[in-house]
Residue, then its C-alpha position, 0 to 999 in steps of 0.5 A: m682898171s678896177r673901180p675904186r672902192p667907196v669909202r665907208r662913212p658912218t651914218e647919222q644914226a651911227a654917230i648918234r648911237a656913238a654919242c649916246r654911249s659916252p657920258r656928257c657931263l654938264p658944268p655945275v649949275p652955278a657956272l651955268m647961271a653965271a653964263l646965263l647972266v653974262a649972256n643976258e648982260r650982253a643981249d645975246r639971245e642965243g646964249v641966253q637960250l643955250a644957257a637956260r636950257r643947260v641949266v634946266r638939263a643940269s637941274e632935272p633928275e635923270v629919267g627914272e631917278q625920282 
């Protein structure tokens, strides 16, 4: 009997490169601020951190845009 061929799987680096090729649009800042307020009201620390980081990413200019 012949041995089965191994199944090729993408590596982590290949997955990261593929993700970098596709644009990731962020929601508008007012929607992110509303999510931040809701997370804060519910005492969701992870939600607060996630929303706050996304607000910063959405409000910062891209590298080289200044």
